[in-house]
C-alpha positions as CSV (number, residue, x, y, z in Angstrom):
1,M,-1.0,-27.6,-36.3
2,S,2.0,-27.9,-33.8
3,L,2.6,-25.3,-31.1
4,S,6.0,-24.4,-33.2
5,D,3.8,-23.1,-35.7
6,E,1.5,-20.7,-33.3
7,Q,5.5,-19.8,-32.5
8,F,5.0,-20.7,-28.7
9,Y,8.5,-20.7,-28.3
10,D,11.9,-19.5,-29.2
11,S,13.7,-21.5,-31.5
12,D,16.9,-21.6,-28.3
13,E,14.4,-23.5,-26.4
14,Q,13.4,-26.2,-28.6
15,T,16.3,-28.1,-27.8
16,E,16.2,-31.4,-26.3
17,E,19.2,-32.8,-25.8
18,Q,20.6,-30.7,-23.0
19,A,21.8,-31.3,-19.8
20,P,19.3,-31.8,-17.2
21,K,20.4,-29.4,-15.1
22,V,20.4,-26.9,-17.8
23,L,16.6,-27.7,-18.4
24,A,16.0,-27.3,-14.7
25,R,17.2,-23.7,-14.5
26,R,15.5,-23.0,-17.5
27,A,12.0,-24.4,-16.1
28,R,9.4,-22.1,-14.8
29,W,6.3,-22.2,-13.0
30,Y,3.1,-22.4,-15.2
31,A,-0.5,-22.0,-13.9
32,V,-3.1,-24.7,-15.2
33,Q,-6.5,-24.5,-15.2
34,V,-8.0,-27.8,-14.0
35,A,-12.0,-29.0,-13.6
36,S,-13.3,-27.9,-10.5
37,G,-12.7,-30.5,-7.9
38,C,-10.3,-32.6,-9.6
39,E,-7.0,-30.3,-8.4
40,N,-5.6,-33.9,-6.7
41,R,-6.4,-36.6,-9.2
42,V,-4.6,-34.2,-11.9
43,K,-1.5,-33.9,-9.9
44,M,-1.5,-37.6,-9.2
45,N,-2.1,-38.4,-13.1
46,L,-0.3,-35.8,-14.3
47,Q,2.7,-37.2,-12.1
48,Q,2.4,-40.7,-13.5
49,R,2.1,-39.7,-16.9
50,V,5.3,-37.7,-16.3
51,Q,7.3,-40.8,-15.7
52,T,5.4,-43.0,-18.1
53,L,6.1,-40.5,-21.3
54,D,9.8,-40.5,-19.7
55,V,9.7,-36.1,-19.4
56,A,11.2,-36.0,-15.8
57,E,13.6,-33.8,-16.6
58,R,11.7,-31.3,-18.0
59,I,8.4,-31.5,-16.0
60,L,9.7,-31.3,-12.1
61,Q,6.9,-30.3,-10.1
62,V,3.1,-30.4,-9.6
63,E,2.0,-28.4,-6.8
64,I,-1.3,-27.7,-5.2
65,P,-0.6,-24.6,-3.0
66,Q,-2.3,-25.0,0.4
67,T,-3.2,-23.4,3.6
68,P,-4.4,-25.2,7.0
69,T,-7.7,-24.6,8.6
70,V,-9.4,-25.3,11.5
71,K,-13.3,-26.6,11.0
72,M,-15.0,-25.9,14.6
73,R,-17.5,-28.9,14.9
74,K,-21.3,-28.7,16.3
75,D,-20.1,-30.5,19.8
76,G,-16.8,-27.8,20.2
77,S,-14.1,-30.6,18.5
78,R,-11.8,-28.9,16.1
79,Q,-11.0,-30.5,12.5
80,H,-7.5,-30.2,11.2
81,G,-7.4,-29.7,7.4
82,D,-6.2,-27.7,4.5
83,E,-8.0,-25.3,1.9
84,K,-6.4,-25.0,-1.9
85,V,-5.0,-21.2,-2.1
86,F,-6.2,-21.3,-5.9
87,P,-9.5,-23.7,-6.3
88,G,-9.5,-24.8,-10.1
89,Y,-5.7,-25.0,-10.6
90,V,-2.7,-26.7,-10.0
91,L,0.8,-25.1,-10.6
92,V,3.6,-26.9,-12.8
93,R,7.2,-26.4,-12.9
94,M,8.5,-27.2,-16.3
95,H,10.7,-26.4,-19.1
96,L,7.7,-25.7,-21.6
97,D,8.3,-27.2,-25.2
98,D,5.8,-29.1,-27.7
99,E,6.4,-32.1,-26.1
100,T,5.7,-31.4,-22.6
101,W,2.9,-28.8,-23.5
102,M,1.0,-32.3,-24.8
103,V,1.6,-34.2,-21.6
104,V,-0.2,-31.4,-19.5
105,K,-2.6,-30.5,-21.8
106,N,-3.9,-34.3,-22.5
107,T,-3.9,-35.1,-18.7
108,P,-7.6,-36.1,-18.5
109,N,-9.5,-33.0,-16.5
110,V,-7.0,-30.6,-17.5
111,I,-9.0,-27.7,-19.0
112,N,-5.7,-25.2,-20.4
113,F,-2.9,-23.6,-19.1
114,V,-3.1,-19.9,-18.2
115,G,-1.7,-17.7,-20.4
116,A,-2.7,-15.1,-23.7
117,E,-5.1,-16.1,-26.2
118,Q,-3.6,-16.3,-29.5
119,R,-6.0,-14.8,-32.4
120,R,-6.4,-17.3,-35.4
121,G,-5.4,-15.7,-38.7
122,Q,-8.9,-17.2,-40.1
123,G,-12.2,-17.9,-39.2
124,R,-14.1,-17.5,-36.0
125,G,-13.1,-19.6,-34.0
126,R,-10.7,-19.4,-30.5
127,G,-7.2,-19.9,-31.4
128,H,-4.5,-21.5,-29.0
129,V,-3.8,-20.5,-25.8
130,K,-0.1,-19.3,-24.9
131,P,1.1,-20.2,-21.6
132,V,2.4,-17.5,-19.6
133,P,4.8,-18.6,-16.8
134,L,4.5,-16.9,-13.2
135,S,7.0,-14.6,-12.3
136,P,9.4,-15.4,-9.8
137,A,7.7,-12.6,-7.7
138,E,4.5,-14.3,-7.9
139,V,5.9,-17.5,-7.0
140,E,7.5,-16.6,-3.9
141,R,4.1,-14.9,-2.9
142,I,2.0,-17.9,-3.4
143,F,4.2,-20.3,-1.6
144,R,5.3,-17.9,1.1
145,Q,1.4,-17.8,1.7
146,A,0.9,-21.6,1.6
147,Q,3.5,-22.1,4.2
148,E,3.3,-19.1,7.0
149,Q,-0.6,-18.3,6.9
150,E,-1.9,-19.1,10.2
151,P,-4.7,-21.6,10.1
152,V,-8.0,-20.4,9.1
153,I,-10.8,-21.2,11.6
154,K,-14.3,-22.0,9.7
155,I,-17.5,-22.7,11.0
156,D,-20.9,-23.1,9.1
157,M,-22.2,-19.7,10.9
158,A,-22.3,-16.2,10.4
159,A,-23.9,-12.9,11.5
160,G,-27.4,-12.9,10.3
161,D,-27.9,-16.6,10.3
162,K,-31.1,-18.0,12.7
163,I,-30.0,-20.1,15.5
164,V,-32.0,-22.3,17.9
165,V,-30.6,-22.8,21.6
166,L,-30.0,-26.3,22.5
167,S,-28.8,-26.2,25.8
168,G,-27.9,-24.0,28.8
169,P,-30.5,-21.5,30.7
170,F,-31.9,-20.2,27.6
171,K,-32.7,-23.8,25.6
172,D,-35.0,-23.5,23.3
173,F,-34.9,-19.8,22.9
174,E,-34.3,-18.7,19.2
175,G,-32.2,-15.6,18.1
176,E,-29.9,-14.2,15.3
177,V,-26.3,-14.3,15.1
178,I,-24.6,-10.8,15.6
179,E,-21.0,-11.7,16.1
180,V,-19.0,-14.8,15.5
181,S,-15.7,-15.3,17.5
182,P,-14.2,-18.9,15.9
183,E,-10.6,-18.1,17.9
184,R,-12.7,-18.7,21.2
185,S,-15.4,-20.7,20.1
186,K,-18.2,-18.6,20.7
187,L,-20.8,-16.2,18.8
188,K,-23.3,-13.7,20.3
189,A,-26.6,-13.9,19.3
190,L,-29.8,-11.8,20.0
191,L,-32.4,-13.7,21.9
192,S,-35.7,-12.3,22.9
193,I,-35.9,-12.3,26.4
194,F,-39.0,-10.8,28.4
195,G,-39.8,-9.5,25.1
196,R,-36.7,-7.8,24.6
197,D,-33.5,-8.4,21.9
198,T,-31.1,-9.2,24.3
199,P,-27.5,-10.0,23.3
200,V,-26.4,-13.3,24.6
201,E,-22.6,-15.0,24.4
202,L,-23.0,-18.7,23.9
203,E,-20.6,-21.8,22.9
204,F,-20.5,-23.0,19.4
205,N,-21.6,-26.1,20.9
206,Q,-25.0,-24.7,22.6
207,V,-26.7,-23.9,19.4
208,Q,-27.9,-25.0,16.1
209,K,-28.5,-23.3,12.5
210,Q,-32.3,-22.9,11.2
211,S,-32.5,-24.0,7.9
């Protein structure tokens, strides 16, 4: 059964002979669910399929919105990277018709478009998912968030974690994290000093989390 049989698209959107500028103007952004951890692979494979199958005038962009991150290492150095805004999804700007739907849907590791499930007329099986485009406001919010957000500083430590001090005057003391300050590369921990729990400020590279 073709998508047109499911009435996925209006008849005036089925014309494949429209000028590229008209197709580009009609293109909308769609969210596509993919296998976990396969976002970059899907993007690369889909971009290759777009060229191979000659649909570049109708599938215009494939994006994975990301925000910058800074991961604090144990030695106090910073590792810069990126974090996906929506893990498990890629965004595709496209003119949706039967052919472009198939190009995206048949890309390895693609699960489905995000949309509204169409109930089957008969039987108990799940129906097709009708792709629903993102609103212009949603698209603007997503990409603005990715472009303007300050780097998120990350460290594998949180309040409640048990730690051991590796260096300094409290070396070999054990304690519990009560506060983490990634922007300062420091944390506060309760250490038992002379039998009393005492809050002590430590550098990230002075401590190690206990398993």
